[in-house]
N, C-alpha and C positions, 0 to 999 in steps of 0.2 A: 691588312684584312681586319675587319671589326670582329671582336671576340663574340663567340656564341653565348647568348644569354642563358643562364643556368636553367630558367624555366622551360626552355625549348627542349633540352634533353630530358628533363623531368617529364614533360608532356609525352615525348616519344616512348619513354618507359611505361608510363601509365596506359597509353593507348595500346602498346604492344601486349601488356598484361590483359587488358580488356579483350583484345582479339583472341588471345590464347584461351581465356575463359569461355568466350563464345564458341571457339573451335571445339572445346572439350566438354561442352554441356549439351550434347545430343541426348535425347531421351534414353532412359535405361532399358536396354533391349537384350543384354547378354543372357543366354539361357542358364549360365552357371550362378548368376546372382541369387536365384531363388533358393537353391539348396545351401548356399553360403549363409543366407539369412536364417533359414530354418536350423542349420547347424549351430549358428551363433545363439539363437534362442534356446536350443536344447542345452548348450553348455551353460548359459546363464541360469536357466531354470533348474537343471539337475546338478550343476556344479561338477560335471564329469564330461569327459570327452566322448564323442559319438562313436565309440568302439567297444564291442562289436556293432556293426552297422544297424541302426534302428529303422532305417527308412526304406530299404529295398529287401524284399523277402528272398530274392534270388541269391544274395550274397552268401547266406548260410548254406545254399545248395551247391555252390561253386566248387569245382575241383581245380587244383593247381596245375597249370600247363607248363610251367618252367620253374626251376629251382629259385626260390626267393620270392615267388609271387605273393606269398602270405606277408612278407616284409613290406613289399610294395603296397599291398592293400592297406595294411595298418598305417603306413606313411601317408597315403592318400586320404585316409580318414582323419588324421590328426595333425598334419604338419602346418595347417593354416589356422589353428584354433584361435589365436589371439586376433588375427585379422577378421575372422568371422564374428567374434564377440564385438569388435569395434564397429563392424558393418551393421550388426543387429541393433546395437545401442544407437547408432546414428539414425537408423530407420525408425526406431521406437520413439525418439525424441524429435526428429525433424522430417520423417517421412521420406518419400522418394526424392523430393527436392533436396534434402540434405545429402542423400546418396550421390546425386548428380553433382552438386556443388563440391562435395568432398573429393570426388574423382577429378573434377576440374582443378581443384587446389593442388592435388598431388602431382598431376601432369604439368601444371604451370610451374610448380616449384622445381620439378625435374628440369624443365627447359631453362628456368632461371639459374639453376646451379651450373648447367653447361655454359651459360653466358658468364657467370661469375668466375668459373675456372679459366675461361678464355681471357677475361679481363685481368685476372691476376698474372697471367702469362704475358700479356701484351700491353696492358694499360691503354688499350684502344677501345673507345666507347663503341664505335660502329662495328668493329670486329666482334666484340662481345655480344652486341645486339643481334648481329647476323648469325652468330653461333647459336643463340637462343632460338631464333626463328627457324634455323635449319634443323635443330633438334625437334622442334614442333612438327616439322614436315614428316618425320618418322614416328613421332609420338601419336599423331592423329588417329591412325588405325587402331591404336591401343586404348582409345577412349571408351573402355568398357569397365564394368564394375567387378573387378577381380582382385584377389590379394596380391597378384604380381605387381600391381601398381606400387605397393610399398617396397618391393624389391628395387624398382627403378629409382624411387626416391632415396632409399638408403644407399644404393650404389653411388648415385651422384653425390650424396652427402658425404660418404666416406672418401671419395676422391677429392672433394673440396677441402675436407679436413686435412688430408695427407698432403695436398698441394701447399697449404699454408704452413703446416708443421708448427703451429703455435702450441706451446706446452700444455696450456689448459684445455684447448680444443682437442688435442690428441687424446687426452684421457676421457673424452666422450666416446671414443671408438668402442671400448668394451661394452658400454651400455647400448650403443647402436647395434652392435652385433648380437647382443643378448635378445633385444626386442625383435630384431630382424629374423633371427633363427626360430622364433615362435610365431611369426606372421606368415612366412613363406619359405619353401625349400630353396628358393633362389639365393639364400644367404651364402651358398657356396661361391657365388660370384664375388662376395666380399673377401673370401680367402684369396681369390685371384688378384684382387686389387691390393690387399695387404702384402701378398707375396711379390707383386711387381714393384711396389715402392721399396720394399725391403731389399729386393735384389738390386735395384738401382743404387741404393745407398752402399751396398756391399761392393758393387762394381766400381763406384767412384772411390771408395776407400782403397781398394786394391790398386787403383790407378794413381794413388797419391793425392786424391782430392777429397778427404774426409769432411763431413759436416759436423758441426759442433754437437748436434743432438741425435747422432746416429744410434747411440746406445738406447736412448729413450724411445726412438722410433721402433727399434727391434723389440724392445720390451713390451711396448704398448701393442704392437702387432701380434706378438706371441700370445699375450693375455687375451686379446680380442678373438683370436682364432680358437683358443681353448674354451672361452665362455660360451661360444656359439654352440658347443656341445650340450648346453643346459636347455634341452628341448625334449619333447616326448620321444624323439627318435634318435637322440644322440648324434653320432657322426655317420649314420646310415644313409644320409642324403646322396653321397657319391655313388654308393652301390645301387640305390634306387634309380639314379640317372642312367646308369649303365643298363639296368633292367628295362628302362623305357626304350632303349635303342633296340632291344630284342623283342619288344612287345608287339604282337599283332594288333592289339586294340589301339595302342598309341600311334602306330604307324598308319592306321586308317583315319586318323584325325588330321584334317588339312593343316592345322597350325603346326604340327610336328613335321610336316614335309618341307623340303628345301624350297626357298623362295625363288621366284623367276627373276632372271637377270635381264631378260629381253621380252617385250620392248622395255626401254629404259623407264625406271621408276625412281622415286626419291631415294630409295635404298641403294639401288645400283649406281646412281649418279654420285651420291655422297661417298660410297665405298670406293669407286674409281678415282674420284677427285682426291680423296684423302691419301690413297695409295700413291698417286702421282706426286702429290706435294711432299710426302715423306721420302720418296725416292729422290726427288729433286734436291731436298735439303738434308740428305742422308748423313752428311758429315757432322751436322749439328743437332740431329734429332736425339732427344733424350731416350735413355734405355727404357724407361717406363712407358713411353709412347709406343715404341716398337712392341714391347711385350703385350700391352693392352690391346693395341690394334690387331696384332696377330691372333691373340686369344679370342677376342670378341668377334673378329671376322670369321674365324673357324666356327664359333657357336652360331653366328647369324646365317652362315651359308648352309649349316646342317639343318636348321629348323626356322620356319618363318616367324615363330613366336619370339625369336631372339633378335630380329632385325633392329629393334629399338636400341640395342647396345651400340650399333653403329651411329645412332643419333646422338650418343653421348661422346664417343671418342673421336669420330670423324670431324665434327665442327670444331672441337678444341684443337685437333691437329692442324686443320686447315687455317684456323685463325692464328695459330702459333708459328707456322712455317710458310705461310703464303709469301712468295718471294718478292712481290712488288708492293711498295708503299704508295699511298696516295694522300693527297690533301683534300679534305672535304670543306668546300666553301660554304659560307653561311646560307646562300640561296639554295644549295643542295640540301642542307639540313631542313630548311623550310619546306622544300619539295617533299622530302622524306616524311615530314609530319603530315602534309596534305595527303600523301599516298596512304599512310597508315590510318588516318581518319577515314579515308574512303574505304579502306579495307574493313575497318570496324563497322561502318555503315552497311557494307555489303554482307558482312557476317550476321549482323542483327536482322537485316531484312530478308535473309535467305530462308528464314523459317526453321533452320536447323540448329539455331543457338538458343541457349537458356530454356531448354525444354525440360522443365523441372517435374518430370513425370516418368512413369514406367510405361513401356510400349506393350500394354496388354493386348493390343490388336494382333500381336504376333503369337499369342499363346491361347490355349484352350480354356478361356475364361468361362464361356457358355457351357462347355462340357463339364467343367469342374462344378459349376453351379448346379447343373442337372444331377450329377452324382451325389452331391451333398443334399440336395432337396429330396432325393429318393432314398437316402440312407443306404446307398449301395456299398457293400463291403466285400465283394468277391475278389479273388485274385485277379490282378490286372496285368495286361500287356500294354506297353506304351512305347512311343518312339523316344529315341535317345535325347533329342533336343527338347522334348516336353517333360522329361523326367523331373528336372529341377522344379519347374513350375508346379507340377502335380504334387511333389513333396511339400511345397510351400502351402498349397491350397487344401490338400486332402489328408495329410498325415495328422493324427494317427488313425483316422477312419480307413484310409487305404495306404498300402505300401506299394512302391513302384517295382517294375521289372528291371529297368535299366535307367541310368542317368549319367550326367557329366562327370561324376567322380571317378569313372574308369576303374572299377573295382575288380572285375572278373573277366579274364580272357575267354573262358569256356562259355559263360553266359553271353558275352558279346558275339561270339561265333554263332551261337544258336539264334541270337537276336537277328543277325544279318540273314540267316537262312529263312527265318520267318518273314522278314520284310521283303526279300527279293526273290525267293524261290517258291514254287508251288510243288516241287517234288525233286527227288534226286535218285540215283541208282539204288541207294540203300533204303529207299522208302521213307526217309525222315523228312516228309514234307511239312509245310507250315502247320497243318491241322494236327499232325501227330506230335509235333513239338509243343504246340499249345496244350494238347492233352497231357503230355508228360509233365509240364509245369503246373497243371491244374488250373489253367487260365479260364475264367468265365466272363471276363470283362476286357474289352479291347478299346483303347483310346488312341486314335492315330490321326495324323495328317496325311496329305497325299503326296508330298514331295520333300526332298532335302533341298532347300532353296538355294544354297550356295552353289551346288553343282547342277541343280535342276533334276536330279534323279527322281524317278517316280517310284513310290512304294507300292508294291504289288499286293500287299496284304489286304487292303480294303476291297479292290475288285475281286480278289479271291474269296473273301468272306461273303460278298454279295452274289457270287455265282450260284444260280439255282442248282447246278450239278454238284455243289460242294456244301450241303446243308450243315447246320450246326449252330450258327450264330445269326442273330436278327439285328438289323439296324434300328436303333431306338432314338438316336439323336444325330443331327447333322447341321453344321454351319460352316462358313469358310475357314474356320480355324481347326475344326476337328470333327471326326465321326466317331460315334460310340456304338459298339456292337456288344450284345449280351448273349450268352449261351442259354440262360434260363431267365428271361425277363419276368418280373413279378406280375401277378395277375392285375389286370387293369392298365398296365403300361402300354402306350400306343406303339405299335410296330410300324415302322416306315417302309415304304416301297424301296427295295434294294436298287431299283433303277435310278434312285436319287444320287447314287455314289458318283457317277460320272459328272452330272451337273454340279455337284458339290465340289469336286476336284477342280472343275473349270472356274467356279466362283472363287475357290481358294487361290488359284494361280492369278486370277484377275486382281484380287485384293492385294496379294503380295506385290505384284508389279506396280500397282498404284503407290505403294509405300516405298518400294525399293526397285525402281526401274533399272538400276544398274545390274541387277541379277535376274535376267529374264529366262533362265534355263528351263523353268517349268513349262513355258510356252513351247519350246522346241520339242520337249518330250511328249507333251499333249498332242502336238501336231503330228508327230511320227506315229503315235498310237492310233489316232483317228484315221490317218492314211492307211495303216495296216487293216483297220476295221472297215474300210470302204467309205468313210465319211469324208469325202474329199473337200467339201465346202468348209467343214470345220477345220480340216487340216490346213487349208489355205489361210484361214483366219489366224490360227495360232502360229504357224510358221512365218507368216507375214509380219505379225507382231514381234516375234522373236528377232527376225532379221532387221527390223526397224530399230530395235534397242540394243542388239548385240554389240559388245565393245570391240570385237575383232571379227575379221572375215571368217565365214563358215561355209566353204564350198559344198559340203555335204547337205547342209540345211537348204541351200539355194537349189540343189538338185532335187531334194525332196519336195520343195515348193513347186518347182516346175512340173514334176511328176503329178502332183495333186491337181495343178491347173489343167494339165493335159487330160487326166482321167475324168475331170469334172465336165469337160466339153462334150 
């Protein structure tokens, strides 16, 4: 067989890197980015951490609902300070294009390190390439601009260093842990990795198979674990993680819920395949692989935000212990190059790659412009997903009610009552809660788009039987209500609320048709209101786009059709 020319494998690597960059360069749309940028700016300009909270007026009004909530609050305000500074400086010098490219670089490096570890284990080029691409399958949903990207990179980097156990590289670990611990609370995963490799070395020594550098390994790991405590919260990260598990607020966030295993996803397939391969090769599986697979599987099955951990350990395990060997002929390598080039072309032409911009279409840009132009400074109520953007655009003129920093259980509970209820047995309806917080300005969208849930606050404020607020601004991204509009400001017809919500849903579906839940809820609301023609339109659109079967929506649509006849 003719030897494979070196340039061909180099081409495969270059094209794979280009595909990963394309995969990870979607427009910047995560709602947390905005408050991270503002926090980084605050730290740079004031040379102090944003604690106590300067951005939300409700934080100072909050009461603790469980022991240790004040510790969790301080942790959430301070544990990502270095990552926030880096994000802000990137934005300051390179704009949103720099933010997107930085994110792509971090995730591509994560996948590359998974491939590197697999290559060190197997010396197989194609096994390592497939490991990197498999890691990308789980990394793709995490292509958002958050500090936890640094956790993924540092985690993979720590594993790569410990795999090689080269003396000079090992001494990089204390510096890695020190930087990591000031970028994101996920540095506790570094302790898991340090402990797993140290435990494996101890196990082998007890079995009579010591390594020459065991003492150095244990020394470096111990120092690395200790220097991680040099951060604003010391070693409180573990206690805070336990607090998250009892937090009502955290448990209401989708990313903290357990992931779905059925229908099959990249996560469930990789998890099952790795488990099967490890069991098949159980007699030769390394101790560290068992420890990391079990620890990371437990973390991933407990919260969807941890599923990327399987993207690191599963591809490496599969590449290391796959029981069958194969010979790759030259024509197969050429075919692989053609397929990857076609994949690169499809990635580029999809319109989803190299979007070096922020997705301001998803945020209340017009409402923020309106508030700034009219110099409005009253106490504001806003939706959770808009809080970060409003911090970025309006602070210090305005402070928000709630945002993605998850700072207060009691405020979040009141927030949900305002959004979803018009009254309860105790009389604490939305209006009374708004009165209690002294709210004079309301900036809201109509839906939580991931689930499709409809926010009831806007229709409630527009109800003529519930006077108090006037609609002063409306577009598909947000509606603005004021209790006391200044003289001369135009008051809009409250009947615009429903058409605005319909426009909002239509705009959202144009950008993210994979999340059509708002159409389902609009259809159900219109059906209950007797608008069966409108109900048919929205329910029909929802069923056309719905990713899974929905018998209840089918029944609702049939009912609307029957009633319209």
